[in-house]
MIZA-499569 format. One record per residue (C-alpha): residue number from 1; z, y, x. Coordinates in steps of 0.05 Angstrom, whole numbers, padded with zeros to 5 digits. Last residue first. Example, Ala and Ser with C-alpha at 12.3 -4.5 7.8 and 13.67 -1.06 7.14 Angstrom:
% MIZA-499569
     i       zz       yy       xx
     2    00143   -00021    00273
     1    00156   -00090    00246
END
This chain:
% MIZA-499569
     i       zz       yy       xx
   527   -00396    00002   -00293
   526   -00320    00018   -00308
   525   -00274    00067   -00274
   524   -00203    00048   -00288
   523   -00164    00124   -00273
   522   -00112    00152   -00228
   521   -00069    00212   -00223
   520   -00006    00169   -00219
   519    00054    00153   -00265
   518    00003    00132   -00319
   517   -00017    00070   -00270
   516   -00087    00044   -00276
   515   -00105   -00024   -00307
   514   -00169   -00069   -00309
   513   -00207   -00118   -00347
   512   -00268   -00156   -00329
   511   -00305   -00200   -00366
   510   -00349   -00250   -00330
   509   -00343   -00312   -00364
   508   -00293   -00339   -00316
   507   -00254   -00274   -00322
   506   -00242   -00215   -00275
   505   -00174   -00185   -00281
   504   -00158   -00119   -00242
   503   -00087   -00089   -00236
   502   -00059   -00022   -00216
   501    00007    00009   -00193
   500    00026    00082   -00171
   499    00100    00074   -00151
   498    00164    00067   -00192
   497    00189    00132   -00159
   496    00138    00168   -00199
   495    00181    00164   -00262
   494    00136    00132   -00325
   493    00204    00133   -00363
   492    00264    00179   -00336
   491    00316    00138   -00291
   490    00374    00103   -00306
   489    00418    00084   -00248
   488    00450    00009   -00256
   487    00496   -00019   -00203
   486    00490   -00089   -00228
   485    00547   -00133   -00233
   484    00527   -00174   -00296
   483    00565   -00128   -00337
   482    00523   -00072   -00316
   481    00457   -00109   -00327
   480    00481   -00124   -00398
   479    00492   -00054   -00413
   478    00426   -00031   -00386
   477    00396   -00085   -00429
   476    00422   -00074   -00490
   475    00375   -00003   -00499
   474    00318   -00054   -00503
   473    00274   -00021   -00439
   472    00240    00053   -00443
   471    00280    00091   -00392
   470    00266    00068   -00324
   469    00318    00033   -00282
   468    00344    00039   -00212
   467    00385   -00018   -00184
   466    00424    00027   -00139
   465    00416    00037   -00062
   464    00420    00108   -00063
   463    00405    00154   -00001
   462    00346    00191   -00044
   461    00289    00230   -00013
   460    00246    00164   -00002
   459    00268    00112   -00046
   458    00334    00063   -00031
   457    00348   -00003   -00062
   456    00330   -00043   -00114
   455    00269   -00019   -00165
   454    00256   -00024   -00236
   453    00200   -00017   -00283
   452    00188    00005   -00357
   451    00123   -00015   -00378
   450    00047    00020   -00369
   449    00032   -00033   -00308
   448    00042   -00101   -00361
   447    00011   -00057   -00428
   446   -00054   -00039   -00385
   445   -00059   -00113   -00370
   444   -00042   -00140   -00436
   443    00020   -00178   -00445
   442    00013   -00259   -00440
   441    00088   -00274   -00427
   440    00076   -00305   -00356
   439    00014   -00280   -00328
   438    00007   -00214   -00356
   437    00093   -00193   -00350
   436    00104   -00236   -00294
   435    00049   -00207   -00253
   434    00065   -00133   -00268
   433    00137   -00143   -00257
   432    00132   -00189   -00190
   431    00085   -00135   -00169
   430    00126   -00077   -00175
   429    00187   -00116   -00142
   428    00136   -00130   -00081
   427    00120   -00057   -00083
   426    00185   -00022   -00089
   425    00215   -00023   -00017
   424    00150    00017    00000
   423    00123    00045   -00067
   422    00045    00041   -00072
   421    00023   -00010   -00120
   420   -00013   -00082   -00121
   419   -00063   -00122   -00164
   418   -00122   -00163   -00163
   417   -00127   -00224   -00209
   416   -00176   -00276   -00208
   415   -00186   -00315   -00276
   414   -00220   -00382   -00275
   413   -00171   -00424   -00313
   412   -00123   -00452   -00261
   411   -00111   -00379   -00238
   410   -00126   -00352   -00178
   409   -00076   -00288   -00155
   408   -00088   -00234   -00108
   407   -00040   -00185   -00081
   406   -00044   -00127   -00028
   405    00013   -00115    00015
   404    00035   -00057    00053
   403    00111   -00049    00072
   402    00090   -00060    00146
   401    00138   -00086    00202
   400    00103   -00051    00267
   399    00052   -00086    00314
   398    00076   -00080    00389
   397    00033   -00062    00434
   396    00076   -00020    00482
   395    00154   -00047    00463
   394    00194   -00025    00405
   393    00234   -00080    00365
   392    00207   -00107    00302
   391    00213   -00183    00318
   390    00286   -00178    00330
   389    00319   -00176    00406
   388    00362   -00113    00391
   387    00343   -00040    00408
   386    00298    00013    00399
   385    00278   -00021    00327
   384    00213   -00006    00300
   383    00204    00028    00226
   382    00186    00098    00260
   381    00117    00070    00281
   380    00083    00078    00211
   379    00092    00150    00224
   378    00021    00161    00204
   377   -00033    00215    00234
   376   -00063    00270    00187
   375   -00137    00276    00206
   374   -00166    00347    00208
   373   -00210    00330    00260
   372   -00206    00385    00317
   371   -00139    00411    00297
   370   -00102    00340    00291
   369   -00057    00332    00239
   368    00021    00316    00253
   367    00061    00305    00191
   366    00080    00236    00215
   365    00061    00208    00160
   364    00032    00260    00101
   363    00085    00231    00052
   362    00119    00168    00091
   361    00067    00112    00108
   360    00004    00138    00130
   359   -00017    00087    00078
   358   -00080    00038    00061
   357   -00077   -00021    00008
   356   -00140   -00066   -00013
   355   -00148   -00117   -00073
   354   -00219   -00140   -00076
   353   -00256   -00181   -00121
   352   -00324   -00210   -00118
   351   -00352   -00244   -00180
   350   -00423   -00223   -00182
   349   -00411   -00175   -00232
   348   -00368   -00132   -00179
   347   -00293   -00119   -00176
   346   -00250   -00070   -00142
   345   -00172   -00056   -00132
   344   -00134    00005   -00108
   343   -00063    00014   -00074
   342   -00048    00073   -00046
   341    00020    00088   -00006
   340    00082    00120    00007
   339    00140    00095    00050
   338    00212    00069    00052
   337    00250    00008    00075
   336    00316   -00014    00060
   335    00375   -00045    00095
   334    00416   -00086    00044
   333    00456   -00069   -00014
   332    00483   -00107   -00046
   331    00527   -00167   -00067
   330    00492   -00218   -00122
   329    00486   -00199   -00186
   328    00520   -00252   -00236
   327    00495   -00291   -00298
   326    00439   -00333   -00270
   325    00471   -00338   -00200
   324    00410   -00343   -00148
   323    00424   -00392   -00092
   322    00398   -00455   -00132
   321    00332   -00411   -00125
   320    00333   -00409   -00046
   319    00351   -00479   -00049
   318    00288   -00497   -00083
   317    00253   -00450   -00038
   316    00271   -00491    00019
   315    00261   -00554   -00010
   314    00186   -00537   -00031
   313    00167   -00517    00040
   312    00102   -00492    00041
   311    00125   -00419    00032
   310    00170   -00427    00088
   309    00115   -00458    00132
   308    00070   -00402    00107
   307    00124   -00345    00139
   306    00132   -00382    00209
   305    00198   -00369    00236
   304    00212   -00348    00300
   303    00174   -00276    00304
   302    00162   -00244    00372
   301    00077   -00239    00362
   300    00079   -00242    00293
   299    00109   -00165    00294
   298    00156   -00161    00239
   297    00187   -00212    00196
   296    00246   -00248    00209
   295    00317   -00225    00188
   294    00294   -00169    00142
   293    00240   -00216    00106
   292    00292   -00271    00089
   291    00343   -00222    00064
   290    00285   -00190    00025
   289    00260   -00250   -00004
   288    00335   -00271   -00031
   287    00347   -00203   -00050
   286    00280   -00199   -00097
   285    00300   -00268   -00126
   284    00363   -00233   -00151
   283    00320   -00169   -00174
   282    00266   -00218   -00211
   281    00324   -00264   -00238
   280    00362   -00209   -00268
   279    00299   -00176   -00298
   278    00270   -00234   -00337
   277    00342   -00260   -00354
   276    00364   -00202   -00383
   275    00299   -00185   -00428
   274    00231   -00154   -00399
   273    00189   -00213   -00427
   272    00240   -00264   -00456
   271    00258   -00334   -00446
   270    00260   -00331   -00364
   269    00243   -00382   -00310
   268    00286   -00387   -00246
   267    00234   -00445   -00213
   266    00166   -00392   -00224
   265    00222   -00331   -00213
   264    00235   -00369   -00134
   263    00158   -00376   -00124
   262    00140   -00301   -00153
   261    00201   -00264   -00104
   260    00172   -00313   -00043
   259    00102   -00278   -00050
   258    00125   -00213   -00051
   257    00172   -00220   -00003
   256    00115   -00267    00035
   255    00069   -00203    00038
   254    00121   -00161    00072
   253    00061   -00143    00124
   252    00071   -00153    00202
   251    00061   -00210    00174
   250    00017   -00251    00132
   249   -00024   -00217    00082
   248   -00023   -00238   -00002
   247   -00048   -00300   -00041
   246   -00013   -00337   -00107
   245   -00050   -00400   -00133
   244   -00042   -00410   -00208
   243   -00016   -00446   -00268
   242    00052   -00460   -00248
   241    00067   -00430   -00175
   240    00020   -00452   -00117
   239    00039   -00408   -00049
   238   -00008   -00370   -00001
   237   -00012   -00327    00060
   236   -00080   -00299    00073
   235   -00120   -00322    00140
   234   -00134   -00267    00183
   233   -00188   -00227    00206
   232   -00162   -00175    00254
   231   -00184   -00095    00258
   230   -00195   -00078    00334
   229   -00160   -00032    00378
   228   -00163   -00028    00455
   227   -00209    00041    00452
   226   -00155    00064    00412
   225   -00103    00046    00463
   224   -00143    00072    00520
   223   -00150    00146    00488
   222   -00080    00156    00480
   221   -00019    00149    00445
   220    00039    00174    00464
   219    00037    00238    00420
   218    00058    00307    00442
   217    00011    00355    00409
   216   -00035    00361    00471
   215   -00041    00284    00476
   214   -00053    00270    00402
   213   -00106    00327    00400
   212   -00143    00298    00469
   211   -00143    00227    00438
   210   -00177    00250    00371
   209   -00223    00284    00414
   208   -00240    00226    00461
   207   -00252    00182    00397
   206   -00297    00234    00377
   205   -00343    00229    00433
   204   -00340    00155    00446
   203   -00295    00097    00423
   202   -00236    00084    00365
   201   -00262    00131    00311
   200   -00336    00121    00340
   199   -00328    00050    00311
   198   -00338    00072    00242
   197   -00418    00087    00260
   196   -00452    00150    00286
   195   -00477    00189    00226
   194   -00422    00158    00171
   193   -00372    00172    00226
   192   -00401    00240    00245
   191   -00393    00253    00168
   190   -00330    00234    00156
   189   -00299    00276    00214
   188   -00342    00336    00183
   187   -00311    00325    00118
   186   -00243    00316    00154
   185   -00249    00388    00188
   184   -00280    00417    00121
   183   -00209    00397    00079
   182   -00210    00448    00015
   181   -00154    00442   -00033
   180   -00166    00479   -00094
   179   -00096    00503   -00132
   178   -00088    00480   -00201
   177   -00016    00450   -00192
   176    00014    00489   -00132
   175   -00008    00480   -00052
   174    00059    00497   -00013
   173    00063    00569    00015
   172    00037    00607    00066
   171   -00034    00623    00042
   170   -00062    00560    00073
   169   -00006    00512    00065
   168   -00045    00450    00068
   167   -00087    00456    00119
   166   -00066    00517    00159
   165    00010    00492    00153
   164   -00007    00418    00176
   163   -00052    00441    00228
   162   -00021    00416    00294
   161    00056    00426    00316
   160    00108    00421    00266
   159    00128    00483    00229
   158    00098    00467    00162
   157    00131    00394    00157
   156    00194    00393    00144
   155    00207    00452    00104
   154    00145    00436    00061
   153    00162    00359    00050
   152    00187    00373   -00026
   151    00133    00426   -00043
   150    00078    00383   -00023
   149    00105    00323   -00056
   148    00112    00353   -00133
   147    00045    00388   -00117
   146    00004    00318   -00106
   145    00040    00301   -00170
   144    00023    00361   -00204
   143   -00053    00359   -00183
   142   -00082    00399   -00132
   141   -00158    00411   -00152
   140   -00203    00377   -00101
   139   -00245    00417   -00055
   138   -00324    00428   -00031
   137   -00313    00398    00037
   136   -00270    00354    00028
   135   -00293    00328   -00044
   134   -00362    00323   -00012
   133   -00348    00283    00042
   132   -00309    00235    00008
   131   -00364    00230   -00042
   130   -00411    00212    00003
   129   -00372    00161    00046
   128   -00408    00101    00024
   127   -00476    00128    00018
   126   -00472    00162    00090
   125   -00450    00091    00109
   124   -00510    00054    00092
   123   -00514    00005    00036
   122   -00525   -00069    00058
   121   -00457   -00098    00073
   120   -00447   -00168    00097
   119   -00377   -00180    00078
   118   -00349   -00193    00144
   117   -00377   -00132    00168
   116   -00356   -00081    00112
   115   -00292   -00113    00113
   114   -00286   -00107    00197
   113   -00310   -00036    00189
   112   -00260   -00012    00129
   111   -00201   -00038    00171
   110   -00230   -00006    00232
   109   -00228    00056    00191
   108   -00155    00043    00166
   107   -00121    00024    00237
   106   -00090    00084    00260
   105   -00065    00066    00336
   104    00014    00075    00342
   103    00064    00124    00358
   102    00061    00187    00314
   101    00131    00196    00306
   100    00147    00222    00373
    99    00093    00274    00349
    98    00131    00297    00291
    97    00169    00255    00230
    96    00209    00195    00223
    95    00245    00202    00285
    94    00246    00142    00326
    93    00322    00121    00327
    92    00384    00138    00370
    91    00340    00191    00403
    90    00338    00228    00481
    89    00318    00164    00510
    88    00266    00152    00460
    87    00202    00149    00511
    86    00251    00100    00549
    85    00244    00049    00481
    84    00176    00043    00499
    83    00110    00085    00473
    82    00069    00090    00528
    81    00019    00030    00516
    80    00016    00058    00447
    79    00047    00012    00387
    78   -00007   -00025    00347
    77   -00052   -00005    00289
    76   -00048   -00049    00230
    75   -00120   -00060    00197
    74   -00107   -00137    00184
    73   -00169   -00160    00143
    72   -00168   -00224    00090
    71   -00202   -00276    00059
    70   -00213   -00323    00003
    69   -00266   -00372   -00021
    68   -00272   -00395   -00088
    67   -00347   -00387   -00088
    66   -00345   -00320   -00129
    65   -00310   -00291   -00063
    64   -00229   -00264   -00065
    63   -00219   -00204   -00024
    62   -00153   -00180    00005
    61   -00155   -00124    00054
    60   -00102   -00080    00093
    59   -00101   -00015    00115
    58   -00065    00034    00173
    57   -00063    00116    00176
    56   -00101    00171    00206
    55   -00148    00160    00162
    54   -00118    00178    00101
    53   -00063    00160    00052
    52   -00009    00184    00007
    51   -00006    00263    00009
    50   -00083    00263    00029
    49   -00101    00241   -00042
    48   -00167    00274   -00056
    47   -00187    00265    00015
    46   -00165    00194    00043
    45   -00170    00174   -00034
    44   -00249    00184   -00022
    43   -00253    00147    00044
    42   -00208    00084    00007
    41   -00253    00087   -00058
    40   -00317    00089   -00015
    39   -00291    00025    00018
    38   -00267   -00007   -00045
    37   -00343    00002   -00078
    36   -00369   -00030   -00013
    35   -00326   -00091   -00021
    34   -00340   -00093   -00086
    33   -00410   -00094   -00074
    32   -00457   -00042   -00076
    31   -00518   -00036   -00131
    30   -00519    00035   -00134
    29   -00474    00025   -00201
    28   -00431   -00005   -00156
    27   -00426    00051   -00108
    26   -00417    00093   -00171
    25   -00357    00061   -00196
    24   -00325    00065   -00119
    23   -00333    00147   -00128
    22   -00301    00143   -00204
    21   -00249    00104   -00175
    20   -00237    00159   -00124
    19   -00247    00221   -00171
    18   -00195    00185   -00221
    17   -00133    00184   -00168
    16   -00087    00125   -00170
    15   -00146    00074   -00160
    14   -00180    00021   -00204
    13   -00255    00002   -00198
    12   -00296   -00036   -00237
    11   -00360   -00084   -00249
    10   -00425   -00103   -00287
     9   -00384   -00134   -00345
     8   -00330   -00084   -00371
     7   -00261   -00084   -00398
     6   -00208   -00023   -00411
     5   -00142   -00045   -00430
     4   -00117   -00005   -00490
     3   -00055    00044   -00484
     2    00005    00029   -00529
     1    00042    00090   -00545
END
């Protein structure tokens, strides 16, 4: 089935949950900008998609302005001052769940604040947070995808200290499809932020309540860590390919890997959309990009290689592309990264386009839910290394490596494209599939998102490092990839393993196109 690409003129929001997309669209209808619509969408996702995101996580913003400018916000929280390797002396690695996994400040709300300030927001906070507050207090119907996650993680999370079981298993069992999830505590927290300002998350009475709960539950994050946080305006990374200039977030995100994949593919090329050379070249470019990322990317304060300098070095990119064998798969596996996330995008009538992503890392993050506020705290800091001297080693105040990376493209013909996905290790790969299908082969935007995808490496809950590839490609492709040395593992079509992607394209004549992923619970909401 071919799904049509929605189009509109006055504005558009795409998000992986339909209520969040509608919340953003209604802000556009009330005269809000794309940034204001994205904040409303982000807040709503924190309530209606709590297994994937929340205000206890981190977030990153990438914005294209009508005048051709671009800016970005890094909402990555740092490790607590008490979070040093000695805290984990009884552990070989940082735990994935529990209070010791909740070891970094949550930067999402600070990212909202910075984005609104940078864009000159005029709508009041209580309007931007209105729908999120309503859905938290009145409830949201649990989807099939949400129920599947709840069942999967129940055994790991229900007995953790805090309010996970009380909020997400109120009847002593995981929520099932059709249940109504009510979250009055998060709704009250959002009301306090609307009344007192977003800075209240980090300083003041609300911040003290957050810090008190974190201390009581055993997290090293303290009031001083919250007070020291501020989201950072950063210069986006950029690379030029044929017909477009691509943008993404700098370290500690893996944005450089996403740009590298497309820069290498631009050199390698492909004859046929979804054919062997298309998939093989992108997979092999992914290997090259991930090898560089895994050696060099982490806290920018300790990196020894400059990501933008690499992207500007045509000779270095030529050498990386030349290392790709057009007929054979390079050896794999390589250490993978996990995680789940929400990407969402917005565009308004005046030409502002937003690509935004936020996450608590694993489903429900650390699993630590704060009793006074209902905030689910992230476990992003479990990606730190306890030993070694690399850029991702744990130390107080360090910023963790992030799989999160929102993408933008500005084409030579005047189009602007915002795109992204959840999916940890799969994010750069899905971005590459969607972008090349639409930009290089001319597929309609919705078809580019709907089409079968692949994922090289391990996903959450799966220890295999195969090339997972959905059903729906030409049957000959699977055999061709295996013959080239890829460890092919076929999965069902429209598998959530492949992430929840989306995209928006604004044309120079004002027409806006959008796509939402059938693998998610999302939609494109138009104005």
